[in-house]
mmCIF file of the protein (N, C-alpha, C, O) and its ligand, coordinates in Angstrom:
data_MODEL
# 
_entry.id   MODEL 
# 
loop_
_entity.id 
_entity.type 
_entity.pdbx_number_of_molecules 
1 polymer     1 
2 non-polymer 1 
# 
_entity_poly.entity_id                      1 
_entity_poly.type                           'polypeptide(L)' 
_entity_poly.nstd_linkage                   no 
_entity_poly.nstd_monomer                   no 
_entity_poly.pdbx_seq_one_letter_code       MTNKNLKDITDDIIIKDLDDICDECKKKEDSVTHNLILTGFKICQSCRLSKTIFPI 
_entity_poly.pdbx_seq_one_letter_code_can   MTNKNLKDITDDIIIKDLDDICDECKKKEDSVTHNLILTGFKICQSCRLSKTIFPI 
_entity_poly.pdbx_strand_id                 A 
# 
loop_
_entity_poly_seq.entity_id 
_entity_poly_seq.num 
_entity_poly_seq.mon_id 
_entity_poly_seq.hetero 
1 1  MET n 
1 2  THR n 
1 3  ASN n 
1 4  LYS n 
1 5  ASN n 
1 6  LEU n 
1 7  LYS n 
1 8  ASP n 
1 9  ILE n 
1 10 THR n 
1 11 ASP n 
1 12 ASP n 
1 13 ILE n 
1 14 ILE n 
1 15 ILE n 
1 16 LYS n 
1 17 ASP n 
1 18 LEU n 
1 19 ASP n 
1 20 ASP n 
1 21 ILE n 
1 22 CYS n 
1 23 ASP n 
1 24 GLU n 
1 25 CYS n 
1 26 LYS n 
1 27 LYS n 
1 28 LYS n 
1 29 GLU n 
1 30 ASP n 
1 31 SER n 
1 32 VAL n 
1 33 THR n 
1 34 HIS n 
1 35 ASN n 
1 36 LEU n 
1 37 ILE n 
1 38 LEU n 
1 39 THR n 
1 40 GLY n 
1 41 PHE n 
1 42 LYS n 
1 43 ILE n 
1 44 CYS n 
1 45 GLN n 
1 46 SER n 
1 47 CYS n 
1 48 ARG n 
1 49 LEU n 
1 50 SER n 
1 51 LYS n 
1 52 THR n 
1 53 ILE n 
1 54 PHE n 
1 55 PRO n 
1 56 ILE n 
# 
loop_
_struct_asym.id 
_struct_asym.entity_id 
A 1 
B 2 
# 
loop_
_chem_comp.id 
_chem_comp.type 
_chem_comp.mon_nstd_flag 
ARG 'L-peptide linking' y 
ASN 'L-peptide linking' y 
ASP 'L-peptide linking' y 
CYS 'L-peptide linking' y 
GLN 'L-peptide linking' y 
GLU 'L-peptide linking' y 
GLY 'peptide linking'   y 
HIS 'L-peptide linking' y 
ILE 'L-peptide linking' y 
LEU 'L-peptide linking' y 
LYS 'L-peptide linking' y 
MET 'L-peptide linking' y 
PHE 'L-peptide linking' y 
PRO 'L-peptide linking' y 
SER 'L-peptide linking' y 
THR 'L-peptide linking' y 
VAL 'L-peptide linking' y 
ZN  non-polymer         . 
# 
_pdbx_entity_nonpoly.entity_id   2 
_pdbx_entity_nonpoly.name        ? 
_pdbx_entity_nonpoly.comp_id     ZN 
# 
_pdbx_nonpoly_scheme.asym_id         B 
_pdbx_nonpoly_scheme.entity_id       2 
_pdbx_nonpoly_scheme.mon_id          ZN 
_pdbx_nonpoly_scheme.ndb_seq_num     1 
_pdbx_nonpoly_scheme.pdb_seq_num     101 
_pdbx_nonpoly_scheme.auth_seq_num    101 
_pdbx_nonpoly_scheme.pdb_mon_id      ZN 
_pdbx_nonpoly_scheme.auth_mon_id     ZN 
_pdbx_nonpoly_scheme.pdb_strand_id   A 
_pdbx_nonpoly_scheme.pdb_ins_code    . 
# 
loop_
_atom_site.group_PDB 
_atom_site.id 
_atom_site.type_symbol 
_atom_site.label_atom_id 
_atom_site.label_alt_id 
_atom_site.label_comp_id 
_atom_site.label_asym_id 
_atom_site.label_entity_id 
_atom_site.label_seq_id 
_atom_site.pdbx_PDB_ins_code 
_atom_site.Cartn_x 
_atom_site.Cartn_y 
_atom_site.Cartn_z 
_atom_site.occupancy 
_atom_site.B_iso_or_equiv 
_atom_site.pdbx_formal_charge 
_atom_site.auth_seq_id 
_atom_site.auth_comp_id 
_atom_site.auth_asym_id 
_atom_site.auth_atom_id 
_atom_site.pdbx_PDB_model_num 
ATOM   1   N  N  . MET A 1 1  ? -50.878 35.314 38.920 1.00 0.00 ? 1   MET A N  1 
ATOM   2   C  CA . MET A 1 1  ? -50.055 34.433 38.074 1.00 0.00 ? 1   MET A CA 1 
ATOM   3   C  C  . MET A 1 1  ? -50.759 33.115 37.772 1.00 0.00 ? 1   MET A C  1 
ATOM   4   O  O  . MET A 1 1  ? -50.113 32.160 37.342 1.00 0.00 ? 1   MET A O  1 
ATOM   5   N  N  . THR A 1 2  ? -52.073 33.046 37.989 1.00 0.00 ? 2   THR A N  1 
ATOM   6   C  CA . THR A 1 2  ? -52.771 31.781 37.734 1.00 0.00 ? 2   THR A CA 1 
ATOM   7   C  C  . THR A 1 2  ? -53.369 31.722 36.339 1.00 0.00 ? 2   THR A C  1 
ATOM   8   O  O  . THR A 1 2  ? -53.584 30.641 35.791 1.00 0.00 ? 2   THR A O  1 
ATOM   9   N  N  . ASN A 1 3  ? -53.640 32.899 35.763 1.00 0.00 ? 3   ASN A N  1 
ATOM   10  C  CA . ASN A 1 3  ? -54.251 32.923 34.440 1.00 0.00 ? 3   ASN A CA 1 
ATOM   11  C  C  . ASN A 1 3  ? -53.184 32.805 33.359 1.00 0.00 ? 3   ASN A C  1 
ATOM   12  O  O  . ASN A 1 3  ? -52.187 33.526 33.350 1.00 0.00 ? 3   ASN A O  1 
ATOM   13  N  N  . LYS A 1 4  ? -53.433 31.864 32.446 1.00 0.00 ? 4   LYS A N  1 
ATOM   14  C  CA . LYS A 1 4  ? -52.536 31.720 31.305 1.00 0.00 ? 4   LYS A CA 1 
ATOM   15  C  C  . LYS A 1 4  ? -53.179 32.376 30.095 1.00 0.00 ? 4   LYS A C  1 
ATOM   16  O  O  . LYS A 1 4  ? -54.364 32.175 29.828 1.00 0.00 ? 4   LYS A O  1 
ATOM   17  N  N  . ASN A 1 5  ? -52.407 33.148 29.374 1.00 0.00 ? 5   ASN A N  1 
ATOM   18  C  CA . ASN A 1 5  ? -52.957 33.685 28.142 1.00 0.00 ? 5   ASN A CA 1 
ATOM   19  C  C  . ASN A 1 5  ? -52.784 32.676 27.003 1.00 0.00 ? 5   ASN A C  1 
ATOM   20  O  O  . ASN A 1 5  ? -52.134 31.642 27.159 1.00 0.00 ? 5   ASN A O  1 
ATOM   21  N  N  . LEU A 1 6  ? -53.377 33.000 25.868 1.00 0.00 ? 6   LEU A N  1 
ATOM   22  C  CA . LEU A 1 6  ? -53.402 32.046 24.758 1.00 0.00 ? 6   LEU A CA 1 
ATOM   23  C  C  . LEU A 1 6  ? -51.995 31.709 24.282 1.00 0.00 ? 6   LEU A C  1 
ATOM   24  O  O  . LEU A 1 6  ? -51.722 30.569 23.905 1.00 0.00 ? 6   LEU A O  1 
ATOM   25  N  N  . LYS A 1 7  ? -51.118 32.676 24.296 1.00 0.00 ? 7   LYS A N  1 
ATOM   26  C  CA . LYS A 1 7  ? -49.761 32.425 23.820 1.00 0.00 ? 7   LYS A CA 1 
ATOM   27  C  C  . LYS A 1 7  ? -49.049 31.415 24.715 1.00 0.00 ? 7   LYS A C  1 
ATOM   28  O  O  . LYS A 1 7  ? -48.340 30.538 24.222 1.00 0.00 ? 7   LYS A O  1 
ATOM   29  N  N  . ASP A 1 8  ? -49.236 31.538 26.038 1.00 0.00 ? 8   ASP A N  1 
ATOM   30  C  CA . ASP A 1 8  ? -48.606 30.591 26.948 1.00 0.00 ? 8   ASP A CA 1 
ATOM   31  C  C  . ASP A 1 8  ? -49.104 29.182 26.689 1.00 0.00 ? 8   ASP A C  1 
ATOM   32  O  O  . ASP A 1 8  ? -48.325 28.230 26.663 1.00 0.00 ? 8   ASP A O  1 
ATOM   33  N  N  . ILE A 1 9  ? -50.418 29.058 26.498 1.00 0.00 ? 9   ILE A N  1 
ATOM   34  C  CA . ILE A 1 9  ? -51.006 27.743 26.250 1.00 0.00 ? 9   ILE A CA 1 
ATOM   35  C  C  . ILE A 1 9  ? -50.464 27.169 24.943 1.00 0.00 ? 9   ILE A C  1 
ATOM   36  O  O  . ILE A 1 9  ? -50.097 25.996 24.874 1.00 0.00 ? 9   ILE A O  1 
ATOM   37  N  N  . THR A 1 10 ? -50.421 28.005 23.913 1.00 0.00 ? 10  THR A N  1 
ATOM   38  C  CA . THR A 1 10 ? -49.892 27.564 22.626 1.00 0.00 ? 10  THR A CA 1 
ATOM   39  C  C  . THR A 1 10 ? -48.448 27.139 22.752 1.00 0.00 ? 10  THR A C  1 
ATOM   40  O  O  . THR A 1 10 ? -48.044 26.129 22.174 1.00 0.00 ? 10  THR A O  1 
ATOM   41  N  N  . ASP A 1 11 ? -47.662 27.898 23.501 1.00 0.00 ? 11  ASP A N  1 
ATOM   42  C  CA . ASP A 1 11 ? -46.260 27.555 23.697 1.00 0.00 ? 11  ASP A CA 1 
ATOM   43  C  C  . ASP A 1 11 ? -46.119 26.208 24.390 1.00 0.00 ? 11  ASP A C  1 
ATOM   44  O  O  . ASP A 1 11 ? -45.243 25.418 24.037 1.00 0.00 ? 11  ASP A O  1 
ATOM   45  N  N  . ASP A 1 12 ? -46.983 25.936 25.383 1.00 0.00 ? 12  ASP A N  1 
ATOM   46  C  CA . ASP A 1 12 ? -46.947 24.653 26.078 1.00 0.00 ? 12  ASP A CA 1 
ATOM   47  C  C  . ASP A 1 12 ? -47.180 23.510 25.108 1.00 0.00 ? 12  ASP A C  1 
ATOM   48  O  O  . ASP A 1 12 ? -46.477 22.499 25.143 1.00 0.00 ? 12  ASP A O  1 
ATOM   49  N  N  . ILE A 1 13 ? -48.170 23.676 24.243 1.00 0.00 ? 13  ILE A N  1 
ATOM   50  C  CA . ILE A 1 13 ? -48.493 22.633 23.282 1.00 0.00 ? 13  ILE A CA 1 
ATOM   51  C  C  . ILE A 1 13 ? -47.328 22.409 22.329 1.00 0.00 ? 13  ILE A C  1 
ATOM   52  O  O  . ILE A 1 13 ? -46.947 21.273 22.046 1.00 0.00 ? 13  ILE A O  1 
ATOM   53  N  N  . ILE A 1 14 ? -46.773 23.502 21.842 1.00 0.00 ? 14  ILE A N  1 
ATOM   54  C  CA . ILE A 1 14 ? -45.676 23.388 20.876 1.00 0.00 ? 14  ILE A CA 1 
ATOM   55  C  C  . ILE A 1 14 ? -44.471 22.729 21.517 1.00 0.00 ? 14  ILE A C  1 
ATOM   56  O  O  . ILE A 1 14 ? -43.857 21.849 20.914 1.00 0.00 ? 14  ILE A O  1 
ATOM   57  N  N  . ILE A 1 15 ? -44.118 23.139 22.731 1.00 0.00 ? 15  ILE A N  1 
ATOM   58  C  CA . ILE A 1 15 ? -42.946 22.574 23.395 1.00 0.00 ? 15  ILE A CA 1 
ATOM   59  C  C  . ILE A 1 15 ? -43.140 21.087 23.655 1.00 0.00 ? 15  ILE A C  1 
ATOM   60  O  O  . ILE A 1 15 ? -42.230 20.283 23.456 1.00 0.00 ? 15  ILE A O  1 
ATOM   61  N  N  . LYS A 1 16 ? -44.347 20.735 24.105 1.00 0.00 ? 16  LYS A N  1 
ATOM   62  C  CA . LYS A 1 16 ? -44.625 19.338 24.435 1.00 0.00 ? 16  LYS A CA 1 
ATOM   63  C  C  . LYS A 1 16 ? -44.537 18.434 23.203 1.00 0.00 ? 16  LYS A C  1 
ATOM   64  O  O  . LYS A 1 16 ? -44.076 17.295 23.288 1.00 0.00 ? 16  LYS A O  1 
ATOM   65  N  N  . ASP A 1 17 ? -44.978 18.948 22.074 1.00 0.00 ? 17  ASP A N  1 
ATOM   66  C  CA . ASP A 1 17 ? -45.086 18.113 20.878 1.00 0.00 ? 17  ASP A CA 1 
ATOM   67  C  C  . ASP A 1 17 ? -44.020 18.423 19.836 1.00 0.00 ? 17  ASP A C  1 
ATOM   68  O  O  . ASP A 1 17 ? -44.151 18.049 18.670 1.00 0.00 ? 17  ASP A O  1 
ATOM   69  N  N  . LEU A 1 18 ? -42.977 19.102 20.259 1.00 0.00 ? 18  LEU A N  1 
ATOM   70  C  CA . LEU A 1 18 ? -42.002 19.566 19.281 1.00 0.00 ? 18  LEU A CA 1 
ATOM   71  C  C  . LEU A 1 18 ? -40.936 18.503 18.996 1.00 0.00 ? 18  LEU A C  1 
ATOM   72  O  O  . LEU A 1 18 ? -39.740 18.795 18.998 1.00 0.00 ? 18  LEU A O  1 
ATOM   73  N  N  . ASP A 1 19 ? -41.381 17.281 18.755 1.00 0.00 ? 19  ASP A N  1 
ATOM   74  C  CA . ASP A 1 19 ? -40.424 16.237 18.419 1.00 0.00 ? 19  ASP A CA 1 
ATOM   75  C  C  . ASP A 1 19 ? -40.504 15.844 16.947 1.00 0.00 ? 19  ASP A C  1 
ATOM   76  O  O  . ASP A 1 19 ? -39.760 14.982 16.480 1.00 0.00 ? 19  ASP A O  1 
ATOM   77  N  N  . ASP A 1 20 ? -41.423 16.495 16.221 1.00 0.00 ? 20  ASP A N  1 
ATOM   78  C  CA . ASP A 1 20 ? -41.535 16.298 14.765 1.00 0.00 ? 20  ASP A CA 1 
ATOM   79  C  C  . ASP A 1 20 ? -41.884 14.862 14.384 1.00 0.00 ? 20  ASP A C  1 
ATOM   80  O  O  . ASP A 1 20 ? -41.626 14.446 13.255 1.00 0.00 ? 20  ASP A O  1 
ATOM   81  N  N  . ILE A 1 21 ? -42.463 14.103 15.307 1.00 0.00 ? 21  ILE A N  1 
ATOM   82  C  CA . ILE A 1 21 ? -42.857 12.736 15.000 1.00 0.00 ? 21  ILE A CA 1 
ATOM   83  C  C  . ILE A 1 21 ? -44.329 12.719 14.595 1.00 0.00 ? 21  ILE A C  1 
ATOM   84  O  O  . ILE A 1 21 ? -45.191 13.165 15.353 1.00 0.00 ? 21  ILE A O  1 
ATOM   85  N  N  . CYS A 1 22 ? -44.611 12.211 13.413 1.00 0.00 ? 22  CYS A N  1 
ATOM   86  C  CA . CYS A 1 22 ? -45.974 12.159 12.920 1.00 0.00 ? 22  CYS A CA 1 
ATOM   87  C  C  . CYS A 1 22 ? -46.800 11.147 13.716 1.00 0.00 ? 22  CYS A C  1 
ATOM   88  O  O  . CYS A 1 22 ? -46.353 10.025 13.954 1.00 0.00 ? 22  CYS A O  1 
ATOM   89  N  N  . ASP A 1 23 ? -48.011 11.550 14.128 1.00 0.00 ? 23  ASP A N  1 
ATOM   90  C  CA . ASP A 1 23 ? -48.878 10.657 14.881 1.00 0.00 ? 23  ASP A CA 1 
ATOM   91  C  C  . ASP A 1 23 ? -49.387 9.503  14.026 1.00 0.00 ? 23  ASP A C  1 
ATOM   92  O  O  . ASP A 1 23 ? -49.742 8.451  14.558 1.00 0.00 ? 23  ASP A O  1 
ATOM   93  N  N  . GLU A 1 24 ? -49.427 9.683  12.736 1.00 0.00 ? 24  GLU A N  1 
ATOM   94  C  CA . GLU A 1 24 ? -49.982 8.669  11.846 1.00 0.00 ? 24  GLU A CA 1 
ATOM   95  C  C  . GLU A 1 24 ? -48.943 7.630  11.446 1.00 0.00 ? 24  GLU A C  1 
ATOM   96  O  O  . GLU A 1 24 ? -49.151 6.432  11.637 1.00 0.00 ? 24  GLU A O  1 
ATOM   97  N  N  . CYS A 1 25 ? -47.829 8.088  10.893 1.00 0.00 ? 25  CYS A N  1 
ATOM   98  C  CA . CYS A 1 25 ? -46.842 7.148  10.348 1.00 0.00 ? 25  CYS A CA 1 
ATOM   99  C  C  . CYS A 1 25 ? -45.598 7.027  11.216 1.00 0.00 ? 25  CYS A C  1 
ATOM   100 O  O  . CYS A 1 25 ? -44.711 6.222  10.932 1.00 0.00 ? 25  CYS A O  1 
ATOM   101 N  N  . LYS A 1 26 ? -45.533 7.850  12.300 1.00 0.00 ? 26  LYS A N  1 
ATOM   102 C  CA . LYS A 1 26 ? -44.435 7.799  13.269 1.00 0.00 ? 26  LYS A CA 1 
ATOM   103 C  C  . LYS A 1 26 ? -43.086 8.148  12.654 1.00 0.00 ? 26  LYS A C  1 
ATOM   104 O  O  . LYS A 1 26 ? -42.042 7.834  13.225 1.00 0.00 ? 26  LYS A O  1 
ATOM   105 N  N  . LYS A 1 27 ? -43.106 8.789  11.504 1.00 0.00 ? 27  LYS A N  1 
ATOM   106 C  CA . LYS A 1 27 ? -41.856 9.233  10.911 1.00 0.00 ? 27  LYS A CA 1 
ATOM   107 C  C  . LYS A 1 27 ? -41.553 10.661 11.350 1.00 0.00 ? 27  LYS A C  1 
ATOM   108 O  O  . LYS A 1 27 ? -42.462 11.445 11.625 1.00 0.00 ? 27  LYS A O  1 
ATOM   109 N  N  . LYS A 1 28 ? -40.282 10.983 11.412 1.00 0.00 ? 28  LYS A N  1 
ATOM   110 C  CA . LYS A 1 28 ? -39.854 12.324 11.812 1.00 0.00 ? 28  LYS A CA 1 
ATOM   111 C  C  . LYS A 1 28 ? -39.795 13.220 10.591 1.00 0.00 ? 28  LYS A C  1 
ATOM   112 O  O  . LYS A 1 28 ? -39.021 12.980 9.664  1.00 0.00 ? 28  LYS A O  1 
ATOM   113 N  N  . GLU A 1 29 ? -40.632 14.268 10.602 1.00 0.00 ? 29  GLU A N  1 
ATOM   114 C  CA . GLU A 1 29 ? -40.698 15.179 9.461  1.00 0.00 ? 29  GLU A CA 1 
ATOM   115 C  C  . GLU A 1 29 ? -40.759 16.615 9.971  1.00 0.00 ? 29  GLU A C  1 
ATOM   116 O  O  . GLU A 1 29 ? -41.432 16.900 10.962 1.00 0.00 ? 29  GLU A O  1 
ATOM   117 N  N  . ASP A 1 30 ? -40.058 17.513 9.295  1.00 0.00 ? 30  ASP A N  1 
ATOM   118 C  CA . ASP A 1 30 ? -40.104 18.923 9.678  1.00 0.00 ? 30  ASP A CA 1 
ATOM   119 C  C  . ASP A 1 30 ? -41.514 19.483 9.570  1.00 0.00 ? 30  ASP A C  1 
ATOM   120 O  O  . ASP A 1 30 ? -41.875 20.403 10.303 1.00 0.00 ? 30  ASP A O  1 
ATOM   121 N  N  . SER A 1 31 ? -42.310 18.936 8.663  1.00 0.00 ? 31  SER A N  1 
ATOM   122 C  CA . SER A 1 31 ? -43.646 19.467 8.405  1.00 0.00 ? 31  SER A CA 1 
ATOM   123 C  C  . SER A 1 31 ? -44.623 19.140 9.532  1.00 0.00 ? 31  SER A C  1 
ATOM   124 O  O  . SER A 1 31 ? -45.709 19.718 9.582  1.00 0.00 ? 31  SER A O  1 
ATOM   125 N  N  . VAL A 1 32 ? -44.262 18.224 10.442 1.00 0.00 ? 32  VAL A N  1 
ATOM   126 C  CA . VAL A 1 32 ? -45.178 17.825 11.511 1.00 0.00 ? 32  VAL A CA 1 
ATOM   127 C  C  . VAL A 1 32 ? -45.497 19.008 12.425 1.00 0.00 ? 32  VAL A C  1 
ATOM   128 O  O  . VAL A 1 32 ? -46.663 19.275 12.712 1.00 0.00 ? 32  VAL A O  1 
ATOM   129 N  N  . THR A 1 33 ? -44.473 19.709 12.876 1.00 0.00 ? 33  THR A N  1 
ATOM   130 C  CA . THR A 1 33 ? -44.703 20.864 13.746 1.00 0.00 ? 33  THR A CA 1 
ATOM   131 C  C  . THR A 1 33 ? -45.441 21.963 12.995 1.00 0.00 ? 33  THR A C  1 
ATOM   132 O  O  . THR A 1 33 ? -46.307 22.634 13.555 1.00 0.00 ? 33  THR A O  1 
ATOM   133 N  N  . HIS A 1 34 ? -45.101 22.138 11.755 1.00 0.00 ? 34  HIS A N  1 
ATOM   134 C  CA . HIS A 1 34 ? -45.772 23.140 10.919 1.00 0.00 ? 34  HIS A CA 1 
ATOM   135 C  C  . HIS A 1 34 ? -47.262 22.820 10.811 1.00 0.00 ? 34  HIS A C  1 
ATOM   136 O  O  . HIS A 1 34 ? -48.100 23.710 10.956 1.00 0.00 ? 34  HIS A O  1 
ATOM   137 N  N  . ASN A 1 35 ? -47.589 21.576 10.561 1.00 0.00 ? 35  ASN A N  1 
ATOM   138 C  CA . ASN A 1 35 ? -48.983 21.175 10.439 1.00 0.00 ? 35  ASN A CA 1 
ATOM   139 C  C  . ASN A 1 35 ? -49.705 21.220 11.782 1.00 0.00 ? 35  ASN A C  1 
ATOM   140 O  O  . ASN A 1 35 ? -50.902 21.502 11.836 1.00 0.00 ? 35  ASN A O  1 
ATOM   141 N  N  . LEU A 1 36 ? -48.981 20.942 12.863 1.00 0.00 ? 36  LEU A N  1 
ATOM   142 C  CA . LEU A 1 36 ? -49.585 21.015 14.197 1.00 0.00 ? 36  LEU A CA 1 
ATOM   143 C  C  . LEU A 1 36 ? -50.054 22.438 14.483 1.00 0.00 ? 36  LEU A C  1 
ATOM   144 O  O  . LEU A 1 36 ? -51.150 22.651 15.002 1.00 0.00 ? 36  LEU A O  1 
ATOM   145 N  N  . ILE A 1 37 ? -49.226 23.388 14.143 1.00 0.00 ? 37  ILE A N  1 
ATOM   146 C  CA . ILE A 1 37 ? -49.588 24.785 14.374 1.00 0.00 ? 37  ILE A CA 1 
ATOM   147 C  C  . ILE A 1 37 ? -50.727 25.198 13.446 1.00 0.00 ? 37  ILE A C  1 
ATOM   148 O  O  . ILE A 1 37 ? -51.654 25.891 13.865 1.00 0.00 ? 37  ILE A O  1 
ATOM   149 N  N  . LEU A 1 38 ? -50.657 24.774 12.195 1.00 0.00 ? 38  LEU A N  1 
ATOM   150 C  CA . LEU A 1 38 ? -51.646 25.193 11.203 1.00 0.00 ? 38  LEU A CA 1 
ATOM   151 C  C  . LEU A 1 38 ? -52.995 24.510 11.403 1.00 0.00 ? 38  LEU A C  1 
ATOM   152 O  O  . LEU A 1 38 ? -54.039 25.154 11.307 1.00 0.00 ? 38  LEU A O  1 
ATOM   153 N  N  . THR A 1 39 ? -52.975 23.208 11.682 1.00 0.00 ? 39  THR A N  1 
ATOM   154 C  CA . THR A 1 39 ? -54.208 22.423 11.644 1.00 0.00 ? 39  THR A CA 1 
ATOM   155 C  C  . THR A 1 39 ? -54.621 21.880 12.999 1.00 0.00 ? 39  THR A C  1 
ATOM   156 O  O  . THR A 1 39 ? -55.783 21.521 13.187 1.00 0.00 ? 39  THR A O  1 
ATOM   157 N  N  . GLY A 1 40 ? -53.678 21.811 13.967 1.00 0.00 ? 40  GLY A N  1 
ATOM   158 C  CA . GLY A 1 40 ? -53.957 21.185 15.245 1.00 0.00 ? 40  GLY A CA 1 
ATOM   159 C  C  . GLY A 1 40 ? -53.783 19.681 15.215 1.00 0.00 ? 40  GLY A C  1 
ATOM   160 O  O  . GLY A 1 40 ? -53.954 19.001 16.227 1.00 0.00 ? 40  GLY A O  1 
ATOM   161 N  N  . PHE A 1 41 ? -53.438 19.163 14.027 1.00 0.00 ? 41  PHE A N  1 
ATOM   162 C  CA . PHE A 1 41 ? -53.157 17.733 13.915 1.00 0.00 ? 41  PHE A CA 1 
ATOM   163 C  C  . PHE A 1 41 ? -51.659 17.532 13.809 1.00 0.00 ? 41  PHE A C  1 
ATOM   164 O  O  . PHE A 1 41 ? -50.975 18.216 13.047 1.00 0.00 ? 41  PHE A O  1 
ATOM   165 N  N  . LYS A 1 42 ? -51.151 16.564 14.603 1.00 0.00 ? 42  LYS A N  1 
ATOM   166 C  CA . LYS A 1 42 ? -49.716 16.337 14.605 1.00 0.00 ? 42  LYS A CA 1 
ATOM   167 C  C  . LYS A 1 42 ? -49.371 15.272 13.560 1.00 0.00 ? 42  LYS A C  1 
ATOM   168 O  O  . LYS A 1 42 ? -49.110 14.112 13.880 1.00 0.00 ? 42  LYS A O  1 
ATOM   169 N  N  . ILE A 1 43 ? -49.380 15.706 12.317 1.00 0.00 ? 43  ILE A N  1 
ATOM   170 C  CA . ILE A 1 43 ? -49.125 14.781 11.213 1.00 0.00 ? 43  ILE A CA 1 
ATOM   171 C  C  . ILE A 1 43 ? -48.194 15.416 10.198 1.00 0.00 ? 43  ILE A C  1 
ATOM   172 O  O  . ILE A 1 43 ? -48.080 16.640 10.122 1.00 0.00 ? 43  ILE A O  1 
ATOM   173 N  N  . CYS A 1 44 ? -47.527 14.573 9.418  1.00 0.00 ? 44  CYS A N  1 
ATOM   174 C  CA . CYS A 1 44 ? -46.626 15.075 8.396  1.00 0.00 ? 44  CYS A CA 1 
ATOM   175 C  C  . CYS A 1 44 ? -47.421 15.484 7.151  1.00 0.00 ? 44  CYS A C  1 
ATOM   176 O  O  . CYS A 1 44 ? -48.632 15.284 7.063  1.00 0.00 ? 44  CYS A O  1 
ATOM   177 N  N  . GLN A 1 45 ? -46.702 16.054 6.209  1.00 0.00 ? 45  GLN A N  1 
ATOM   178 C  CA . GLN A 1 45 ? -47.376 16.601 5.039  1.00 0.00 ? 45  GLN A CA 1 
ATOM   179 C  C  . GLN A 1 45 ? -48.068 15.506 4.220  1.00 0.00 ? 45  GLN A C  1 
ATOM   180 O  O  . GLN A 1 45 ? -49.189 15.693 3.747  1.00 0.00 ? 45  GLN A O  1 
ATOM   181 N  N  . SER A 1 46 ? -47.402 14.378 4.058  1.00 0.00 ? 46  SER A N  1 
ATOM   182 C  CA . SER A 1 46 ? -47.988 13.320 3.232  1.00 0.00 ? 46  SER A CA 1 
ATOM   183 C  C  . SER A 1 46 ? -49.224 12.721 3.891  1.00 0.00 ? 46  SER A C  1 
ATOM   184 O  O  . SER A 1 46 ? -50.191 12.401 3.200  1.00 0.00 ? 46  SER A O  1 
ATOM   185 N  N  . CYS A 1 47 ? -49.213 12.563 5.214  1.00 0.00 ? 47  CYS A N  1 
ATOM   186 C  CA . CYS A 1 47 ? -50.394 12.065 5.918  1.00 0.00 ? 47  CYS A CA 1 
ATOM   187 C  C  . CYS A 1 47 ? -51.512 13.100 5.874  1.00 0.00 ? 47  CYS A C  1 
ATOM   188 O  O  . CYS A 1 47 ? -52.687 12.757 5.741  1.00 0.00 ? 47  CYS A O  1 
ATOM   189 N  N  . ARG A 1 48 ? -51.134 14.364 5.986  1.00 0.00 ? 48  ARG A N  1 
ATOM   190 C  CA . ARG A 1 48 ? -52.134 15.425 5.922  1.00 0.00 ? 48  ARG A CA 1 
ATOM   191 C  C  . ARG A 1 48 ? -52.848 15.393 4.573  1.00 0.00 ? 48  ARG A C  1 
ATOM   192 O  O  . ARG A 1 48 ? -54.072 15.506 4.505  1.00 0.00 ? 48  ARG A O  1 
ATOM   193 N  N  . LEU A 1 49 ? -52.077 15.241 3.513  1.00 0.00 ? 49  LEU A N  1 
ATOM   194 C  CA . LEU A 1 49 ? -52.670 15.208 2.180  1.00 0.00 ? 49  LEU A CA 1 
ATOM   195 C  C  . LEU A 1 49 ? -53.534 13.965 2.000  1.00 0.00 ? 49  LEU A C  1 
ATOM   196 O  O  . LEU A 1 49 ? -54.604 14.022 1.395  1.00 0.00 ? 49  LEU A O  1 
ATOM   197 N  N  . SER A 1 50 ? -53.060 12.848 2.529  1.00 0.00 ? 50  SER A N  1 
ATOM   198 C  CA . SER A 1 50 ? -53.813 11.603 2.346  1.00 0.00 ? 50  SER A CA 1 
ATOM   199 C  C  . SER A 1 50 ? -55.109 11.610 3.139  1.00 0.00 ? 50  SER A C  1 
ATOM   200 O  O  . SER A 1 50 ? -56.070 10.935 2.768  1.00 0.00 ? 50  SER A O  1 
ATOM   201 N  N  . LYS A 1 51 ? -55.143 12.379 4.243  1.00 0.00 ? 51  LYS A N  1 
ATOM   202 C  CA . LYS A 1 51 ? -56.368 12.462 5.042  1.00 0.00 ? 51  LYS A CA 1 
ATOM   203 C  C  . LYS A 1 51 ? -57.211 13.680 4.666  1.00 0.00 ? 51  LYS A C  1 
ATOM   204 O  O  . LYS A 1 51 ? -58.321 13.863 5.167  1.00 0.00 ? 51  LYS A O  1 
ATOM   205 N  N  . THR A 1 52 ? -56.666 14.501 3.781  1.00 0.00 ? 52  THR A N  1 
ATOM   206 C  CA . THR A 1 52 ? -57.355 15.686 3.293  1.00 0.00 ? 52  THR A CA 1 
ATOM   207 C  C  . THR A 1 52 ? -57.838 16.573 4.438  1.00 0.00 ? 52  THR A C  1 
ATOM   208 O  O  . THR A 1 52 ? -58.996 16.987 4.479  1.00 0.00 ? 52  THR A O  1 
ATOM   209 N  N  . ILE A 1 53 ? -56.925 16.854 5.364  1.00 0.00 ? 53  ILE A N  1 
ATOM   210 C  CA . ILE A 1 53 ? -57.225 17.752 6.472  1.00 0.00 ? 53  ILE A CA 1 
ATOM   211 C  C  . ILE A 1 53 ? -56.720 19.144 6.118  1.00 0.00 ? 53  ILE A C  1 
ATOM   212 O  O  . ILE A 1 53 ? -55.544 19.339 5.809  1.00 0.00 ? 53  ILE A O  1 
ATOM   213 N  N  . PHE A 1 54 ? -57.621 20.093 6.169  1.00 0.00 ? 54  PHE A N  1 
ATOM   214 C  CA . PHE A 1 54 ? -57.248 21.461 5.856  1.00 0.00 ? 54  PHE A CA 1 
ATOM   215 C  C  . PHE A 1 54 ? -57.533 22.363 7.046  1.00 0.00 ? 54  PHE A C  1 
ATOM   216 O  O  . PHE A 1 54 ? -58.455 22.090 7.815  1.00 0.00 ? 54  PHE A O  1 
ATOM   217 N  N  . PRO A 1 55 ? -56.764 23.430 7.213  1.00 0.00 ? 55  PRO A N  1 
ATOM   218 C  CA . PRO A 1 55 ? -57.057 24.395 8.282  1.00 0.00 ? 55  PRO A CA 1 
ATOM   219 C  C  . PRO A 1 55 ? -58.383 25.082 8.022  1.00 0.00 ? 55  PRO A C  1 
ATOM   220 O  O  . PRO A 1 55 ? -58.753 25.357 6.880  1.00 0.00 ? 55  PRO A O  1 
ATOM   221 N  N  . ILE A 1 56 ? -59.084 25.351 9.103  1.00 0.00 ? 56  ILE A N  1 
ATOM   222 C  CA . ILE A 1 56 ? -60.383 26.022 8.979  1.00 0.00 ? 56  ILE A CA 1 
ATOM   223 C  C  . ILE A 1 56 ? -60.173 27.527 9.096  1.00 0.00 ? 56  ILE A C  1 
ATOM   224 O  O  . ILE A 1 56 ? -61.135 28.292 9.021  1.00 0.00 ? 56  ILE A O  1 
HETATM 225 ZN ZN . ZN  B 2 .  ? -47.101 10.916 8.551  1.00 0.00 2 101 ZN  A ZN 1 
# 
């Protein structure tokens, strides 16, 4: 029970950061969690566009 699979690790990250608060503008946006999963950056859609961060 010591090895964590990727899904467990991903779930930990999502649960920990699932407050929808953008790291850049500190506003609460539904898109923050969506972008966190897609890009690994905890930012809202408008900040994502302004920083031109795209998923690889
Ligand atoms: Zn933002």
